[in-house]
C-alpha positions in Angstrom: -84.7 86.7 41.3 -87.7 86.4 40.3 -89.3 90.4 39.8 -86.6 90.7 36.8 -88.5 87.4 35.0 -92.0 88.7 36.0 -90.9 92.3 34.3 -89.8 90.3 31.3 -92.5 88.3 31.1 -95.2 91.5 32.0 -93.5 93.2 29.4 -94.1 90.5 26.5 -97.9 90.3 27.7 -98.1 93.4 27.2 -96.2 93.8 23.6 -98.3 91.0 22.6 -101.4 92.5 24.0 -100.9 95.8 21.2 -99.9 93.4 18.2 -103.1 91.6 19.1 -105.4 94.2 19.4 -104.1 96.0 16.4 -104.4 93.2 14.3 -108.0 92.6 14.8 -108.9 96.7 14.5 -107.2 96.4 11.0 -109.3 93.4 10.4 -112.2 94.7 11.6 -111.7 98.0 9.2 -111.2 95.4 6.6 -114.7 94.4 7.2 -114.3 90.9 8.9 -116.4 90.4 12.4 -115.3 91.8 15.7 -116.2 88.6 17.3 -114.0 86.3 14.8 -111.3 88.5 14.7 -111.0 88.3 18.1 -111.0 85.2 18.4 -108.7 84.4 15.4 -106.1 86.7 16.6 -106.3 85.7 20.7 -105.5 82.0 19.5 -102.9 83.1 17.1 -101.3 85.5 20.1 -101.8 82.5 22.4 -99.6 80.4 20.1 -96.8 82.7 20.2 -96.8 83.3 23.3 -96.5 79.8 24.7 -93.6 79.4 21.7 -91.4 82.4 23.0 -91.9 80.5 26.7 -90.8 76.8 26.1 -87.5 78.4 24.0 -86.9 80.8 26.7 -87.0 77.5 28.8 -84.9 75.1 27.0 -82.9 78.4 25.8 -82.9 78.1 21.9 -83.5 80.7 20.0 -85.9 82.3 17.9 -85.9 81.2 14.0 -84.9 83.6 11.7 -87.7 85.6 10.0 -88.2 83.8 5.7 -85.0 85.5 3.8 -83.3 86.6 6.6 -79.5 85.8 6.4 -78.1 82.9 8.5 -76.1 84.0 11.3 -72.9 83.3 11.3 -71.0 81.5 13.0 -68.4 82.4 15.6 -65.5 80.3 14.7 -62.7 79.5 18.0 -59.7 77.5 16.2 -58.2 74.4 16.9 -57.5 74.7 20.7 -57.7 71.5 23.1 -56.4 73.4 25.7 -56.5 77.2 26.6 -54.0 79.1 26.1 -51.5 80.6 29.4 -51.0 84.0 29.8 -47.6 85.7 28.9 -46.6 85.7 32.2 -47.4 82.1 32.9 -45.5 80.7 30.2 -42.5 82.8 31.2 -42.7 81.5 34.5 -42.3 77.9 33.1 -39.9 78.7 31.3 -37.7 80.1 33.8 -38.8 77.0 35.8 -37.7 74.5 32.3 -34.1 76.1 31.7 -33.4 76.3 35.7 -34.6 72.8 36.4 -32.0 71.6 33.0 -29.2 73.8 34.3 -29.2 71.6 37.9 -29.7 68.7 35.8 -26.1 69.5 34.1 -24.2 69.2 37.7 -25.6 66.9 39.5 
């Protein structure tokens, strides 16, 4: 049970590490000091990982990126009770019919 969780967590850490490395490299190429860039990007990545872990534990979905359309809600209809299968409803109809027929002869 624990292996899939650890595997998914490891994949997330690896992806975030690659993104952080690419961001640091971009900052260094644009002229920023490597130590400053690494420190700032590591803090950003830590915050993002913490947020992802908190959402995973609480079951919340991540927010949509800015400018993305909002997620549509699925309409389920107004059902207060679950629907019966066709076979079950026919069986119920037969029972009612037979119960009504016996009442006539009683």
